[in-house]
N, C-alpha and C positions, 0 to 999 in steps of 0.2 A: 565638541560640535554636537548640534542634532542631525545632520546629513547621515544617514547609514550609507557607507561606501561598499562596494564589492573587494573583499579583503585578498585581491588579486589581481594580476593584469594577462591581459590575452595576448597569447604568442602564437596561436594559430587561429586561422579562420576557416570557415566555410561557408559557400556560398550559397544564399537563397534564391530559389526560379521563383520570379512571381508570375503569379498567374491572371488570367482575366476570370470577369465575372463569367465569360462563354464559357469558357474551360472551363472552369468549375463545375457550371452547369453539367457538361458533359461527363465529367470525372464522377460525380456524387452518381449521377445515374447509371454510368457503368458499373458503380461498385455497390450498388441495389439498396442505396442509401443507408451503407452498414461504413462506418469510418475506419474500422479494421481494414477493408477493404482496398481501401486508397493507397497507392505508391507513396513513397515519402518524399519522392523530390516533387510532389505536385501538390503538398502543405507548405506554408510561408512559417506558420508559429505551430508546433506540434508537440501538443499539449495532453495528449493521448494518456502516459502514462512517466511516472518520473521514475517507472523501472528499468535498468541497463541504459538510461538514458543522460548520465552524468558526463559531463567534462574530465578526462581525468585530468591531474598535476602534471608538471615537469617530473617531481620525482618520483610519481607512478610511474612514468615512461621509463626513466631511468632504472628502477626497481624492474622494470619486464626485460631490462635487459641482463638483467642477473640470472633470470627463470632456468633451474636447473629442469632440464627435460628427462629426467631416469624415471624410469618405470617405478621403481620402489624405492623407497628413503631418499627421494627428493630435499632437497637444502631448503627448496623453495616451501616446500610443506611444513617443515620445523621455524622457520622463520615465521610463517604465519600462524602457525600454533602457539609459537612464545605470545605473540600478540594478542591472541585471543583469551589464550589462559589467562596472562598477566588482566587483560581488562573484563574478563568475567569469572575467573577461579574455577572453570569447569578443565576435568581432567581427558574428558572422551568427547574430542572432537573432530569431527566426520566432516570433510570438504565435500561440497553436491556441486551439480554447475549451476542450479539456481532454488529457492526456495521453494518450488513445488515438488522438486525431485525428494529433498528434504521433509517434505508434509508425505510423500507416497511410502518412501521406507516407513515413516513413524506409524503412518496409521494401519498402514499393511500390517504393521505387528500388534497394535494396541487396538485395531477397531473391529469389524467383524460385526453381523446381525444378533441383533438383540442389547447394543450395545447405546449409551447413548455420551454423546461430547457435548459439553456447554463450554461456550463464548462470552464473553463480550457481544461482540459480533463479527461470525465467521466470512471472510471475504470468500471470492468467487473460487477459486482454486482447491484452498483449505475446504469450503462444504463439499466439493466435488471427491476433493481424496478420500473423505471421511464416508460421503454415501454411494461410494462407489465399491466400499468392504460390507454396504449391510447398514452402517451405523446411521444413527441419527444426530445431524447438527441441531445444537439448540441455540439460539440466540438470547441470554438473559443480561442485557443494556440497560442501565437506568434509564426512569421513564423520560429524562429532561434529552436522553439520546434520540427521542424520536420526534423531538421538537427543533424544527430547525431554527426558532424564533430564539429560544433559551440562550442564555450567557452563561449557564452553568459551566466554571471555570476547568471542570475535567467531566465533560460528557460521553467519557469515553467508559467511565466505570460500569463495572459488573455490579449488578442489584444483589446484595448478598441476600436478602431475604427471599428472591426469586430462588437463587444458587441452593437455599436451604431446602424448601419447599421442593425442587426438583429432586434432592437426594433423597427427603423424605419420601416420596413418591416414587421413584424411582427405585431406591436403595444403591447403598454406594458401589455395590457389586458388578452395577451394569455400567458404573462410569471408570472408564479406563484412567483418563485424564481429562484435568479439566483445564484449558486454556485462556487467557486473555489477548488480545491483540493491540500493541501498542506501537503505534498510536491506530486509533480506532479508524481503519479505512473507509469500511461498508459506513462508515457514521459521521463522514467528514473529515476524516484525519483529526479526531478528538482526543487528546491525550487520557492516560489513566494516571491518577494520584497514586503516591506510595503509600498512602492509608488505605486505599482501597485493596490495592496488592498485598498489602500487609493482611486485610481483614480477608479475603479470596484463602492465601495461605493457611491461615488458621483456619478457617472450616473444613479446609482441603485436609489439613493436617491431622483434624479432630475426627475424618472420618476415611484416612488413610488413602486417601487419593493421589494421584501425583498432581503435581501444579506447573502446566508450562505456559512458556511464552512464546506468540507468533512475534518477535523481533524486530523485526526487518526496520522499523522507525525508532531502535532504540537509544538515539542519541536526540532526536528531536525531541520523543518523551521526555527525556531527563532534563533537557532545556526547559520543557515547559514547569516540569515541577520545582525546576529551581526558581524560574520567575511569578511561579504561582501558588507556590504550596509553603504556608510558614513552615518556619525552623530549615527551609533550605536556602533561603538569598544567600548564603556564605559559605555553600558548599561547592565543592570543583562539580564539572558535569560529570567527568571520572570517576568522580566517587558517588555519587549518584548512579552512575551506571552500573557500579559494581554492588551497589545496594540491593538495585533490580534485579540483578543477576542469581544474587547470594540468597534470594527468596525462592526460587525457581529449581525444580528438579530436572528441565530439561527447556530447550527452545529450540523450533525451529527460526532459520533466518535467510531471509533474502536477502544477500550480498549486494544486489543489482541497487538497492536503495540507500540506506545509510552506509553502505559499503562503498562508495563510489564510484564503482567498476560496471564493465558494462555486462560483465556474468559470472554467475560464482554465487554459492549459498554455502549454509552451514547447518549441521542438526550435533547438537549440543544434549550431553545427555551423564547423568551422575549414578543411575545404575550399571552396574559391572557386565552383568548378564542380559540387559536389556541392549548395552552397548555393543555386546557381542554378537548377538543375535541382527542389529542394524548394521554391522561390518559386514557381515554375511551378505546382505541384503545390500549392500552397497556394492560390494566386490560383483555381485551376480548380475547387476543392472546399470554401474554408474562406473567403475573402475576399482583399482586398488587404493586402498584406506589412505596413502599420501600422495593420492592428486585426485580421487575422487570425480572423474571427468571433467577436470579441468586439466588447461596446460601449464605448468611452473610457472612461466611469465603471470598466467592472471592468479597463481599465488601469490605472486610476489606483490603484484599491482594491489591484491585484495589485504596484505599485511598491511601498504602503506596507509591503502585508504581507511582501517580502523585506526590508524593516528591522526590521521587530517581530520575527520568526523567528530575528533571530543576537542576540536580547536572552537575556544569557547566565540573568540571572533567572526568564524566561518558563521558558526551557529543562529549568534545575534543577526549575522547580516541574511541569511536563510530564512528565519523566521518574521523577522522584519518586512522583508521584500513580499512574503507570501502575505503578508497582512494589508502591506501596502496595495495590493490588487485588489483585495476584498474591501477596504475600508474607502476607495475611490468610487465602486459600484454603489455600495451603500449610499454613498452623498449623492447620489444621480439616483434613489430610489428604486435600484436593480434588488432583487430579493435573493439572497442567499442563504446557506446555512451560517450561523452564526455560533461561536465568534469563529473569525478566520482560523484555520487549521495549520498543520504545520508544513504540508507537502502542496497541499491543494486550496484553491478555492472552490465550492460547491454550489452552482446555483441551484435554488430552488425552483424546482420547474412547474410545481402547483400554485404557486402565488404568481409566475411567471407567465403562466400558460392556462390560468383556469379552466379557458374553453375550451381546451381539450380534455377529455377523458382520461385517467390514469390506463387504462386498457388500450388507447389508441397512442402510448407512451410517449405523455410530450416531453421528456427529459430529451430521448432521441430526435424528437422534430426539431428542438431547441438546438441541438450538435449537427443537424445536417443543414440548419437555417444560418448558422455560425459560419461554416464551412462554406455555403453559396455564397455569404454575403463577404468575407477578407480571407477566408484560405485556411482559416484555426480549426486545427484537428482537436476535439476533446473526446470524451466517452460516458456513456450513459452509465449510470449507477442507482437504478429505478426497476422498473415492473420485466424490463426485458432482460437483465440480470437475474434479478431475485424475486419476480412473479411467480406464481405457482399458478396454472392452469387459468381460472378464472379470478384467482385471487392475486391482487396488485399489491407490490411492494410498499413496507408503511411509509416509505417517502421517495418521491420520483427527484433524482439527483442529476446535474452535470457536473462532471468531475474536471477542472482544469489544474491537472496535475504540471507542478513544473519542475521541468528538469533541472538537476544541479550544478551551478557553474555553467550556464550555456546561454541564457537569453540576459539580455541587460534592461535598463530601465527602460527605454523607448521601445523597445519589443512589447514589453507589457505594458505599456502608454496606448500602444496600437489595438493590443485586445481590450483595454478597458474602454478605449473609442468604438472598437466593432461589437461590444455586447450593449453597449448605450444604444445605439443607433437601430439594434436588433429587436431590442425591447421597446424601443419606440413604434417599430414595424410588429409589434408580437403578434396581434390579432391575424396579421396573415400566415402565421404559421397552421400547416395541417395535422393533423392526426396522421398514425402512421398503422398498418397492418402487416402482420408478419405472414410471408408468403411460402417460405421454406426456412429450416431449422433443425439442426441434431437435437438429440433429447437433452444432452447435458450441454453446458456452457454456450447455451446458443447465442449469446451476444457476440461471439468471435464470428462466427461466419452465416448468423441468419441473413437472410434477403428480407427487405421491406419493399412496401408500394405506400404511397401517399393516399389518404380517403379523401376524394373529393366532398367538394362544401355541399351540404345540402341547399 
């Protein structure tokens, strides 16, 4: 059959409150034109993030009833440990309450002034956790990764020549670890090839630099490898996942993505000494190493989620349904970052709103316009999130992150209709200025106002 169906049935439903344009205008103004400030009850379709927004399965809810809430030595932890160890091969597995907690622990140990940490593209909290230690976060994605119109199958790849040049320039002693984010969230949810990860590992090994992954969407990346990279078409996703983790010396994972849970994270390490230091930090700030800031029931739900994420029928539905959204928009001439990524579609705001300058935040303007028109919440991935002073970000994107197992095709068709209608009226969108914002991670709490047309 050509039709790709959801490989699940809906068992529990949550009502959506339908708002009017007048209500939404009042809501967005009270939120100071920032999507993060809108109450969830006032959102019709919430595409702000795919992090922690998954619908859990009946098996996950059942697993939560087995949760062992013992402070130390919880059986829930050992069920999670066995699943993760089997899936990744790692011995040192530290649970945390979410991915940024894993990042804080890791970079608190390996970061510091005069350190340089390369990545294909650091995402927001990763960069912030690096820079708060005094270290410098460097992005080394291939040139195609900066071109929204390039259809390179692995636009998340790291540029090997740029990595070697960085090591030559800075010296391996200043580079405590090298990271790759899979899939590359800042660059449009684009995957990284196995060939590229192997090449990065080879360079790192030759310079004795530990190789780490930001692996919150590891299963989606593995599925892209199976579908796009020669030699992997007959491999199982599970075996590809194991190959990916066998390459690296450690990983941070926000389990709120491919773990299919609402809260949770992991820090995986091979080095025993570093693992002991991480455990000490974990105890200080997260909790005992067999719960790491999570309830036992959360650990059990996560163990089940890591089993379900490897289901290839689910992954086929997941990737295909995301592509459906992107393909329908392209058919109507709406500019997106191509090819469609795994967890989200990214509108190309520079082509969507060429009349708005990058430092007037065209992607934020589109996000505001989409909420006003249809009650859809998205997030800016552009100069609000990644701009530096008078230097705009490389790309101005609006991310439509699709929660896992939450929305049906009719919901996505509503999103498509709204975006097409907004695109037809795009000249009415106005640029924005920031009137108040913190120094770091400003996109979460910044306040905006619209710029009056000339």
